DRENDO-1510 file (C-alpha; in Angstrom, 1 decimal, always signed):
<recs>
REC; n; res; u; v; w
REC; 1; UNK; +105.2; +42.0; +30.4 .
REC; 2; UNK; +107.5; +43.5; +33.0 .
REC; 3; UNK; +107.7; +43.0; +36.8 .
REC; 4; UNK; +105.3; +45.2; +38.2 .
REC; 5; UNK; +106.5; +48.1; +40.2 .
REC; 6; UNK; +104.0; +49.2; +42.8 .
REC; 7; UNK; +103.0; +52.5; +44.5 .
REC; 8; UNK; +104.7; +51.3; +48.1 .
REC; 9; UNK; +106.0; +48.2; +49.1 .
REC; 10; UNK; +106.9; +47.3; +53.1 .
REC; 11; UNK; +107.9; +43.5; +51.7 .
REC; 12; UNK; +111.5; +43.9; +51.7 .
REC; 13; UNK; +111.7; +46.3; +54.9 .
REC; 14; UNK; +109.9; +43.5; +57.0 .
REC; 15; UNK; +112.0; +40.8; +55.8 .
REC; 16; UNK; +114.9; +42.0; +57.0 .
REC; 17; UNK; +113.6; +43.1; +60.0 .
REC; 18; UNK; +111.3; +39.7; +61.0 .
REC; 19; UNK; +113.8; +38.2; +63.1 .
REC; 20; UNK; +114.1; +41.2; +65.2 .
REC; 21; UNK; +110.5; +41.7; +65.2 .
REC; 22; UNK; +109.0; +38.8; +66.2 .
REC; 23; UNK; +111.3; +39.4; +69.0 .
REC; 24; UNK; +110.1; +42.5; +70.3 .
REC; 25; UNK; +106.2; +41.4; +70.0 .
REC; 26; UNK; +107.3; +37.8; +71.9 .
REC; 27; UNK; +109.1; +40.1; +74.4 .
REC; 28; UNK; +106.3; +42.4; +75.1 .
REC; 29; UNK; +103.8; +39.2; +75.1 .
REC; 30; UNK; +106.1; +37.2; +77.8 .
REC; 31; UNK; +106.1; +40.8; +80.2 .
REC; 32; UNK; +102.0; +40.6; +80.2 .
REC; 33; UNK; +102.2; +44.1; +80.5 .
REC; 34; UNK; +100.5; +45.9; +77.3 .
REC; 35; UNK; +99.9; +49.8; +78.0 .
REC; 36; UNK; +101.9; +52.0; +79.2 .
REC; 37; UNK; +105.0; +49.9; +80.1 .
REC; 38; UNK; +108.5; +50.2; +79.3 .
REC; 39; UNK; +108.6; +49.7; +75.5 .
REC; 40; UNK; +106.7; +53.1; +75.4 .
REC; 41; UNK; +108.3; +54.7; +78.0 .
REC; 42; UNK; +112.1; +53.7; +75.6 .
REC; 43; UNK; +109.6; +54.6; +72.2 .
REC; 44; UNK; +108.8; +58.0; +73.5 .
REC; 45; UNK; +112.9; +59.1; +74.9 .
REC; 46; UNK; +114.3; +57.6; +71.8 .
REC; 47; UNK; +111.9; +59.0; +69.6 .
REC; 48; UNK; +111.9; +62.7; +71.1 .
REC; 49; UNK; +116.4; +62.2; +70.9 .
REC; 50; UNK; +116.1; +61.1; +67.2 .
REC; 51; UNK; +114.0; +64.4; +66.4 .
REC; 52; UNK; +115.6; +67.1; +69.1 .
REC; 53; UNK; +112.4; +67.4; +70.9 .
REC; 54; UNK; +112.0; +67.7; +74.9 .
REC; 55; UNK; +109.3; +65.3; +75.0 .
REC; 56; UNK; +107.5; +63.0; +72.9 .
REC; 57; UNK; +104.2; +61.6; +74.1 .
REC; 58; UNK; +102.9; +58.1; +72.3 .
REC; 59; UNK; +99.2; +57.9; +70.9 .
REC; 60; UNK; +97.0; +55.5; +69.8 .
REC; 61; UNK; +97.1; +57.4; +65.9 .
REC; 62; UNK; +98.0; +60.1; +64.1 .
REC; 63; UNK; +94.7; +61.9; +64.2 .
REC; 64; UNK; +94.6; +61.8; +68.0 .
REC; 65; UNK; +97.7; +63.3; +68.1 .
REC; 66; UNK; +96.6; +66.4; +65.9 .
REC; 67; UNK; +93.0; +66.3; +68.2 .
REC; 68; UNK; +95.2; +66.0; +72.1 .
REC; 69; UNK; +97.8; +68.6; +70.9 .
REC; 70; UNK; +95.0; +71.2; +69.5 .
REC; 71; UNK; +93.5; +70.5; +73.1 .
REC; 72; UNK; +96.5; +70.8; +74.9 .
REC; 73; UNK; +97.4; +74.2; +73.6 .
REC; 74; UNK; +93.8; +75.4; +74.2 .
REC; 75; UNK; +91.2; +74.8; +71.1 .
REC; 76; UNK; +87.9; +74.2; +71.8 .
REC; 77; UNK; +84.4; +74.7; +70.6 .
REC; 78; UNK; +84.0; +78.2; +69.0 .
REC; 79; UNK; +87.6; +78.3; +68.0 .
REC; 80; UNK; +88.4; +78.8; +64.3 .
REC; 81; UNK; +91.7; +76.9; +63.3 .
REC; 82; UNK; +93.8; +77.8; +59.8 .
REC; 83; UNK; +94.0; +74.5; +58.1 .
REC; 84; UNK; +95.7; +73.7; +54.3 .
REC; 85; UNK; +92.2; +72.2; +52.2 .
REC; 86; UNK; +94.9; +70.1; +50.5 .
REC; 87; UNK; +96.1; +67.1; +52.6 .
REC; 88; UNK; +94.2; +64.2; +54.1 .
REC; 89; UNK; +90.6; +65.4; +55.5 .
REC; 90; UNK; +92.2; +64.2; +58.9 .
REC; 91; UNK; +93.6; +67.6; +59.1 .
REC; 92; UNK; +90.6; +69.1; +59.4 .
REC; 93; UNK; +88.2; +66.4; +61.3 .
REC; 94; UNK; +90.7; +66.8; +64.2 .
REC; 95; UNK; +89.2; +70.3; +64.9 .
REC; 96; UNK; +85.9; +69.4; +64.1 .
REC; 97; UNK; +86.2; +66.8; +66.8 .
REC; 98; UNK; +87.2; +69.7; +69.5 .
REC; 99; UNK; +84.0; +71.5; +68.1 .
REC; 100; UNK; +86.1; +74.1; +66.6 .
REC; 101; UNK; +85.8; +75.1; +62.9 .
REC; 102; UNK; +88.8; +74.6; +60.4 .
REC; 103; UNK; +89.3; +77.6; +58.5 .
REC; 104; UNK; +90.7; +76.3; +55.3 .
REC; 105; UNK; +93.8; +78.2; +53.6 .
REC; 106; UNK; +94.9; +77.5; +49.9 .
REC; 107; UNK; +98.5; +76.7; +49.2 .
REC; 108; UNK; +102.2; +77.7; +48.0 .
REC; 109; UNK; +101.8; +76.5; +43.9 .
REC; 110; UNK; +105.7; +75.4; +44.7 .
REC; 111; UNK; +105.7; +73.5; +47.7 .
REC; 112; UNK; +102.2; +72.2; +48.0 .
REC; 113; UNK; +102.0; +73.9; +51.8 .
REC; 114; UNK; +99.9; +76.4; +53.5 .
REC; 115; UNK; +100.5; +79.9; +52.0 .
REC; 116; UNK; +101.2; +82.0; +54.5 .
REC; 117; UNK; +100.1; +84.8; +52.7 .
REC; 118; UNK; +96.4; +83.2; +52.3 .
REC; 119; UNK; +96.6; +82.2; +56.1 .
REC; 120; UNK; +96.8; +85.8; +56.9 .
REC; 121; UNK; +94.4; +86.9; +54.8 .
REC; 122; UNK; +92.1; +83.8; +56.3 .
REC; 123; UNK; +92.9; +84.9; +60.2 .
REC; 124; UNK; +89.6; +86.3; +62.2 .
REC; 125; UNK; +89.0; +87.3; +65.4 .
REC; 126; UNK; +88.0; +83.6; +66.4 .
REC; 127; UNK; +91.1; +82.1; +64.9 .
REC; 128; UNK; +93.0; +80.3; +67.3 .
REC; 129; UNK; +95.7; +78.2; +66.0 .
REC; 130; UNK; +97.4; +77.5; +62.8 .
REC; 131; UNK; +98.4; +73.8; +61.4 .
REC; 132; UNK; +100.7; +74.3; +58.7 .
REC; 133; UNK; +101.1; +70.4; +57.2 .
REC; 134; UNK; +104.6; +69.1; +56.5 .
REC; 135; UNK; +102.9; +67.9; +53.2 .
REC; 136; UNK; +104.4; +64.6; +51.9 .
REC; 137; UNK; +107.4; +64.8; +53.8 .
REC; 138; UNK; +108.0; +68.6; +52.9 .
REC; 139; UNK; +108.2; +71.3; +55.3 .
REC; 140; UNK; +106.2; +74.3; +55.0 .
REC; 141; UNK; +107.4; +77.7; +55.6 .
REC; 142; UNK; +107.5; +77.7; +59.4 .
REC; 143; UNK; +109.1; +81.4; +59.2 .
REC; 144; UNK; +106.7; +82.8; +57.9 .
REC; 145; UNK; +103.5; +81.1; +59.7 .
REC; 146; UNK; +105.4; +80.9; +63.3 .
REC; 147; UNK; +105.8; +85.1; +62.7 .
REC; 148; UNK; +102.0; +85.6; +61.6 .
REC; 149; UNK; +101.6; +83.4; +64.4 .
REC; 150; UNK; +103.1; +85.3; +66.7 .
REC; 151; UNK; +101.4; +88.4; +65.2 .
REC; 152; UNK; +98.3; +87.6; +65.9 .
REC; 153; UNK; +99.0; +85.3; +69.3 .
REC; 154; UNK; +98.2; +82.0; +67.5 .
REC; 155; UNK; +99.2; +78.4; +68.8 .
REC; 156; UNK; +101.0; +76.1; +66.0 .
REC; 157; UNK; +100.6; +72.4; +66.0 .
REC; 158; UNK; +102.8; +70.8; +63.1 .
REC; 159; UNK; +100.9; +68.3; +60.9 .
REC; 160; UNK; +104.0; +65.9; +60.6 .
REC; 161; UNK; +102.2; +62.7; +59.9 .
REC; 162; UNK; +104.0; +62.3; +56.2 .
REC; 163; UNK; +107.5; +64.2; +57.7 .
REC; 164; UNK; +109.4; +61.7; +60.0 .
REC; 165; UNK; +113.1; +63.6; +60.2 .
REC; 166; UNK; +112.7; +66.6; +57.6 .
REC; 167; UNK; +114.0; +69.7; +58.3 .
REC; 168; UNK; +113.4; +73.2; +57.8 .
REC; 169; UNK; +116.6; +75.6; +58.1 .
REC; 170; UNK; +118.4; +72.9; +60.7 .
REC; 171; UNK; +115.8; +72.2; +62.5 .
REC; 172; UNK; +113.5; +69.0; +62.5 .
REC; 173; UNK; +109.7; +69.8; +62.1 .
REC; 174; UNK; +108.1; +68.6; +65.3 .
REC; 175; UNK; +109.4; +70.8; +67.5 .
REC; 176; UNK; +109.7; +74.3; +65.7 .
REC; 177; UNK; +105.9; +75.3; +67.1 .
REC; 178; UNK; +104.0; +74.6; +70.2 .
REC; 179; UNK; +103.5; +70.9; +69.5 .
REC; 180; UNK; +104.3; +68.3; +66.3 .
REC; 181; UNK; +101.9; +65.3; +65.4 .
REC; 182; UNK; +103.2; +62.3; +64.3 .
REC; 183; UNK; +101.2; +58.9; +62.5 .
REC; 184; UNK; +102.9; +56.2; +63.0 .
REC; 185; UNK; +100.0; +54.0; +60.0 .
REC; 186; UNK; +101.8; +51.3; +58.4 .
REC; 187; UNK; +102.7; +53.2; +55.0 .
REC; 188; UNK; +104.4; +55.9; +57.0 .
REC; 189; UNK; +108.2; +56.6; +56.9 .
REC; 190; UNK; +108.4; +55.1; +59.9 .
REC; 191; UNK; +105.5; +52.6; +60.3 .
REC; 192; UNK; +103.8; +50.8; +63.4 .
REC; 193; UNK; +101.9; +47.3; +62.4 .
REC; 194; UNK; +98.7; +49.0; +62.9 .
REC; 195; UNK; +97.7; +52.1; +64.4 .
REC; 196; UNK; +100.2; +54.5; +66.1 .
REC; 197; UNK; +101.3; +58.0; +66.4 .
REC; 198; UNK; +103.3; +60.8; +69.2 .
REC; 199; UNK; +102.6; +64.5; +69.9 .
REC; 200; UNK; +106.4; +66.2; +70.6 .
REC; 201; UNK; +106.7; +69.0; +72.2 .
REC; 202; UNK; +109.5; +71.3; +74.0 .
REC; 203; UNK; +107.5; +72.9; +76.7 .
REC; 204; UNK; +106.9; +70.4; +79.6 .
REC; 205; UNK; +103.3; +71.2; +80.6 .
REC; 206; UNK; +102.1; +70.9; +77.1 .
REC; 207; UNK; +103.6; +67.3; +76.7 .
REC; 208; UNK; +102.3; +66.4; +80.6 .
REC; 209; UNK; +98.8; +67.6; +79.4 .
REC; 210; UNK; +99.1; +65.3; +76.2 .
REC; 211; UNK; +99.7; +62.6; +78.4 .
REC; 212; UNK; +96.9; +63.7; +81.3 .
REC; 213; UNK; +94.5; +63.8; +77.7 .
REC; 214; UNK; +95.6; +60.1; +76.3 .
REC; 215; UNK; +95.1; +58.5; +79.6 .
REC; 216; UNK; +91.3; +59.6; +80.6 .
REC; 217; UNK; +92.2; +62.6; +82.3 .
REC; 218; UNK; +94.7; +61.2; +84.6 .
REC; 219; UNK; +97.7; +62.7; +86.1 .
REC; 220; UNK; +101.3; +61.3; +85.6 .
REC; 221; UNK; +102.3; +59.4; +88.6 .
REC; 222; UNK; +99.1; +60.6; +90.3 .
REC; 223; UNK; +96.4; +57.8; +91.8 .
REC; 224; UNK; +94.9; +55.5; +89.0 .
REC; 225; UNK; +91.4; +56.7; +89.7 .
REC; 226; UNK; +92.2; +60.6; +90.2 .
REC; 227; UNK; +91.1; +62.6; +86.8 .
REC; 228; UNK; +92.4; +65.7; +86.7 .
REC; 229; UNK; +91.2; +66.8; +82.9 .
REC; 230; UNK; +88.1; +65.6; +81.0 .
REC; 231; UNK; +90.5; +63.1; +78.6 .
REC; 232; UNK; +90.6; +60.3; +76.4 .
REC; 233; UNK; +91.3; +56.5; +75.8 .
REC; 234; UNK; +94.5; +57.3; +73.1 .
REC; 235; UNK; +97.2; +55.5; +74.4 .
REC; 236; UNK; +100.3; +54.1; +72.4 .
REC; 237; UNK; +100.0; +50.3; +73.3 .
REC; 238; UNK; +103.8; +48.4; +74.4 .
REC; 239; UNK; +103.2; +46.0; +70.8 .
REC; 240; UNK; +103.5; +48.8; +68.1 .
REC; 241; UNK; +105.9; +50.9; +70.6 .
REC; 242; UNK; +108.1; +47.7; +70.8 .
REC; 243; UNK; +107.8; +47.5; +66.5 .
REC; 244; UNK; +108.5; +51.2; +66.2 .
REC; 245; UNK; +112.0; +50.8; +68.7 .
REC; 246; UNK; +113.3; +48.7; +66.2 .
REC; 247; UNK; +111.8; +50.2; +63.0 .
REC; 248; UNK; +113.5; +54.0; +64.6 .
REC; 249; UNK; +116.7; +52.8; +64.2 .
REC; 250; UNK; +116.4; +52.4; +60.7 .
REC; 251; UNK; +114.6; +55.8; +59.6 .
REC; 252; UNK; +117.6; +58.0; +59.2 .
REC; 253; UNK; +118.6; +55.2; +56.6 .
REC; 254; UNK; +115.7; +54.7; +54.7 .
REC; 255; UNK; +115.2; +58.8; +54.8 .
REC; 256; UNK; +118.5; +58.9; +53.1 .
REC; 257; UNK; +117.3; +56.1; +50.7 .
REC; 258; UNK; +114.0; +58.1; +49.8 .
REC; 259; UNK; +116.1; +61.3; +49.0 .
REC; 260; UNK; +118.6; +59.0; +46.9 .
REC; 261; UNK; +114.9; +57.9; +45.2 .
REC; 262; UNK; +114.3; +61.1; +44.7 .
REC; 263; UNK; +117.1; +62.4; +43.4 .
REC; 264; UNK; +117.3; +59.8; +40.8 .
REC; 265; UNK; +113.8; +60.8; +39.3 .
REC; 266; UNK; +114.4; +64.0; +39.3 .
REC; 267; UNK; +117.8; +63.5; +37.5 .
REC; 268; UNK; +116.0; +61.5; +35.0 .
REC; 269; UNK; +112.3; +63.5; +34.5 .
REC; 270; UNK; +114.2; +66.5; +34.0 .
REC; 271; UNK; +113.2; +68.5; +30.8 .
REC; 272; UNK; +109.8; +67.1; +30.3 .
REC; 273; UNK; +106.1; +68.8; +30.7 .
REC; 274; UNK; +106.2; +67.7; +34.7 .
REC; 275; UNK; +106.2; +70.4; +38.0 .
REC; 276; UNK; +109.1; +68.2; +40.0 .
REC; 277; UNK; +109.3; +68.7; +43.9 .
REC; 278; UNK; +112.3; +70.7; +45.6 .
REC; 279; UNK; +114.3; +68.1; +47.3 .
REC; 280; UNK; +115.5; +70.7; +49.4 .
REC; 281; UNK; +118.4; +72.9; +50.5 .
REC; 282; UNK; +120.5; +74.6; +53.4 .
REC; 283; UNK; +119.3; +72.7; +56.4 .
REC; 284; UNK; +115.9; +72.2; +55.0 .
REC; 285; UNK; +115.1; +68.5; +53.9 .
REC; 286; UNK; +112.6; +66.7; +51.8 .
REC; 287; UNK; +112.3; +62.8; +53.3 .
REC; 288; UNK; +109.5; +62.3; +50.2 .
REC; 289; UNK; +106.6; +60.5; +52.1 .
REC; 290; UNK; +105.3; +60.3; +48.7 .
REC; 291; UNK; +106.6; +61.5; +45.0 .
REC; 292; UNK; +104.4; +64.3; +43.9 .
REC; 293; UNK; +104.9; +65.2; +40.1 .
REC; 294; UNK; +102.3; +67.7; +38.7 .
REC; 295; UNK; +101.0; +67.2; +34.6 .
REC; 296; UNK; +98.0; +68.9; +33.0 .
REC; 297; UNK; +97.6; +65.0; +31.4 .
REC; 298; UNK; +97.9; +64.1; +34.8 .
REC; 299; UNK; +94.5; +61.1; +34.3 .
REC; 300; UNK; +96.4; +60.3; +31.2 .
REC; 301; UNK; +99.9; +59.6; +32.6 .
REC; 302; UNK; +98.2; +57.5; +35.7 .
REC; 303; UNK; +96.4; +55.5; +33.1 .
REC; 304; UNK; +99.6; +54.8; +30.8 .
REC; 305; UNK; +101.2; +53.8; +33.6 .
REC; 306; UNK; +98.8; +51.8; +35.2 .
REC; 307; UNK; +98.7; +50.0; +31.5 .
REC; 308; UNK; +102.9; +49.6; +32.1 .
REC; 309; UNK; +102.1; +47.8; +35.5 .
REC; 310; UNK; +103.6; +51.1; +37.0 .
REC; 311; UNK; +102.1; +51.7; +40.5 .
REC; 312; UNK; +100.7; +55.1; +41.2 .
REC; 313; UNK; +98.7; +57.4; +42.9 .
REC; 314; UNK; +96.5; +60.8; +42.9 .
REC; 315; UNK; +96.9; +62.8; +46.6 .
REC; 316; UNK; +94.6; +64.5; +47.1 .
REC; 317; UNK; +91.8; +64.3; +43.8 .
REC; 318; UNK; +89.2; +66.2; +46.5 .
REC; 319; UNK; +90.0; +69.3; +48.5 .
REC; 320; UNK; +88.5; +69.0; +51.7 .
REC; 321; UNK; +86.6; +72.9; +51.0 .
REC; 322; UNK; +85.0; +70.3; +48.5 .
REC; 323; UNK; +83.8; +67.4; +51.0 .
REC; 324; UNK; +80.3; +66.6; +51.1 .
REC; 325; UNK; +81.2; +66.5; +54.9 .
REC; 326; UNK; +82.1; +70.2; +55.1 .
REC; 327; UNK; +79.8; +71.2; +52.7 .
REC; 328; UNK; +77.0; +72.5; +55.5 .
REC; 329; UNK; +79.9; +74.0; +58.5 .
REC; 330; UNK; +82.2; +75.9; +55.7 .
REC; 331; UNK; +83.6; +78.9; +56.9 .
REC; 332; UNK; +83.8; +81.8; +55.1 .
REC; 333; UNK; +84.3; +80.3; +52.0 .
REC; 334; UNK; +87.0; +81.5; +49.4 .
REC; 335; UNK; +88.7; +80.5; +46.3 .
REC; 336; UNK; +91.7; +78.9; +46.7 .
REC; 337; UNK; +92.6; +78.0; +42.9 .
REC; 338; UNK; +96.6; +76.9; +43.7 .
REC; 339; UNK; +94.4; +74.2; +46.0 .
REC; 340; UNK; +92.3; +72.9; +42.9 .
REC; 341; UNK; +94.8; +73.4; +40.2 .
REC; 342; UNK; +96.7; +70.5; +43.2 .
REC; 343; UNK; +94.2; +68.3; +42.9 .
REC; 344; UNK; +93.8; +68.0; +39.2 .
REC; 345; UNK; +97.5; +67.6; +38.4 .
REC; 346; UNK; +99.2; +66.1; +41.7 .
REC; 347; UNK; +100.7; +62.2; +40.7 .
REC; 348; UNK; +102.2; +60.1; +42.7 .
REC; 349; UNK; +105.3; +57.6; +41.7 .
REC; 350; UNK; +106.7; +54.7; +43.5 .
REC; 351; UNK; +108.3; +55.8; +46.2 .
REC; 352; UNK; +110.3; +53.7; +48.9 .
REC; 353; UNK; +113.9; +53.4; +50.5 .
REC; 354; UNK; +113.9; +50.1; +48.9 .
REC; 355; UNK; +113.1; +51.3; +45.2 .
REC; 356; UNK; +116.1; +50.0; +42.9 .
REC; 357; UNK; +117.9; +52.6; +40.5 .
REC; 358; UNK; +116.7; +49.9; +37.7 .
REC; 359; UNK; +112.3; +50.2; +38.5 .
REC; 360; UNK; +113.1; +54.1; +39.4 .
REC; 361; UNK; +114.8; +54.1; +35.7 .
REC; 362; UNK; +111.6; +51.7; +34.0 .
REC; 363; UNK; +109.7; +54.2; +35.5 .
REC; 364; UNK; +110.9; +57.2; +34.3 .
REC; 365; UNK; +111.1; +55.7; +30.9 .
REC; 366; UNK; +107.3; +54.5; +30.9 .
REC; 367; UNK; +106.8; +58.6; +31.8 .
REC; 368; UNK; +109.3; +59.4; +28.8 .
REC; 369; UNK; +107.2; +56.7; +26.7 .
REC; 370; UNK; +104.1; +58.7; +27.9 .
REC; 371; UNK; +105.1; +61.8; +26.4 .
REC; 372; UNK; +107.2; +60.8; +23.7 .
REC; 373; UNK; +104.4; +59.1; +22.2 .
REC; 374; UNK; +101.6; +62.1; +22.1 .
</recs>
């Protein structure tokens, strides 16, 4: 049996950075400052600079990033928010947590991101915002979605949980809409040593609203027990910020590594009866949080790869509009054929920056053998 190839491995990344990570964590422990200290402040500045955003605000996780960003742009009870159904459920639950209702929208069959035409058809008089999800590292069609938002008077909160340093026509995602919501869950392209997230914004007033909302409604720099909003406790802590600062310095290198792995996959898998992702062009880049192919015989292929010791994953087998949690509160239920098709056919192959070319070739050979034996 050949050496197993996992879907994701952080071992090589962490072994390389271990001395620096330990030093960063011990520095925080020795300082005795654990909440909203210098590490958070410096990470926010460094992350904003890496993206070209004017502001970044650290929060406790990606779901809270979405929730406080939506609240900061004015989403509340009775509002509706356009959300793709083909994404992780947190995109929708962040809307629900504010008393608003997610309205599920179909995806473009090529990019698997929100279809602007479907979004326009789904918009109604109660629609307050749009959440384009840059899924798997693939940017959504921001020109069309922002044009729709401007026409309808909607706010745009980008879900960038899987799209660190992804670009759309020369602009980094998270800097195009009103706000960007990032996750630093450990498996993400930029991952913490636990849960962490951030909100990016170009508008200083919006960024300040997020700072207040994450910190129990306190005004930045104001008295400790004066609360100007009904906020929450969803701050990024110093230990996670310290870890993220170490890793952020390598993010561009890791992104390039993922893109090189993707190019090798695409080159080797051409001509097979599977749909391959588009790596991007003309200032638009896919950063490949996941390398997702689509195959009509997805479940058979997954079983074949597993038997060969090759990691694989199904993202996402059940669309949000069919989840039990949303059956009693579904707004304007409608057919979402491209979403259903993606849920039936999408399969993730191993993807991480340290994946060796020989391992990529082994995965590709296993895929070829599957179709050869058909």
